C-alpha positions in Angstrom: 43.9 36.0 -13.7 44.0 36.6 -10.0 40.8 37.0 -8.2 40.9 40.2 -6.1 38.2 41.8 -3.9 37.6 44.4 -6.6 37.2 41.7 -9.3 34.7 39.9 -6.9 32.6 43.0 -6.6 32.6 43.6 -10.4 31.6 40.0 -11.2 28.9 39.9 -8.5 27.5 43.2 -9.9 27.6 42.0 -13.5 26.0 38.6 -12.5 23.1 40.4 -10.7 20.0 42.0 -12.0 21.5 45.5 -12.3 24.5 44.1 -14.2 22.1 42.4 -16.6 20.2 45.6 -17.2 23.5 47.5 -17.8 24.6 44.9 -20.4 21.3 45.1 -22.2 21.4 49.0 -22.1 24.9 49.2 -23.4 24.3 46.5 -26.0 21.2 48.5 -27.2 23.4 51.7 -27.3 26.1 49.9 -29.4 23.4 48.6 -31.8 22.0 52.1 -32.2 25.5 53.6 -32.8 26.4 50.9 -35.3 23.1 51.2 -37.3 22.9 55.0 -37.3 26.4 55.8 -38.4 27.2 52.8 -40.6 30.7 52.5 -42.1 33.3 51.4 -39.6 30.9 51.7 -36.7 29.3 48.5 -37.9 32.1 46.7 -36.1 30.2 47.4 -32.9 27.2 45.5 -34.1 28.4 41.9 -33.0 29.5 43.2 -29.6 26.2 44.9 -29.0 24.3 41.8 -30.0 26.5 39.7 -27.7 25.9 42.1 -24.8 22.1 42.0 -25.3 22.1 38.2 -25.6 24.2 37.7 -22.4 22.0 40.1 -20.5 18.8 38.4 -21.6 20.1 34.9 -21.0 21.4 35.8 -17.6 24.9 34.7 -18.5 28.0 36.6 -17.3 31.0 36.0 -19.6 33.3 37.7 -17.1 32.9 34.6 -15.0 34.9 32.7 -17.6 38.0 34.8 -16.7 37.7 33.8 -13.0 36.7 30.2 -12.6 37.6 30.5 -8.9 34.6 32.8 -8.4 32.2 30.3 -9.8 33.6 27.6 -7.5 33.2 29.9 -4.5 29.6 30.7 -5.5 28.8 27.0 -5.8 30.4 26.3 -2.5 28.4 29.0 -0.8 25.1 27.7 -2.3 25.8 24.2 -1.1 26.1 25.1 2.6 23.2 23.8 4.6 20.9 26.4 6.1 19.4 25.9 9.6 16.2 27.4 11.0 16.7 28.4 14.6 13.7 28.3 16.9 13.1 31.3 19.2 
């Protein structure tokens, strides 16, 4: 997939603390729906568990779709930083 500026914003949001909280919240919601309605809604159970796990483990699976983004992030973290004296 092509990495566009919109995709960069989404992946950086989902990799941050607010994205983690959103994944945990949505995963909890899916678990609640699956367990309260039963029947066919139990199909949401694995997805909810996956979303909660990725949120708690600080792992963004959307990054797998865009390996270029991970390379850019690693490149940015490897740049040396300099302290300038005033």
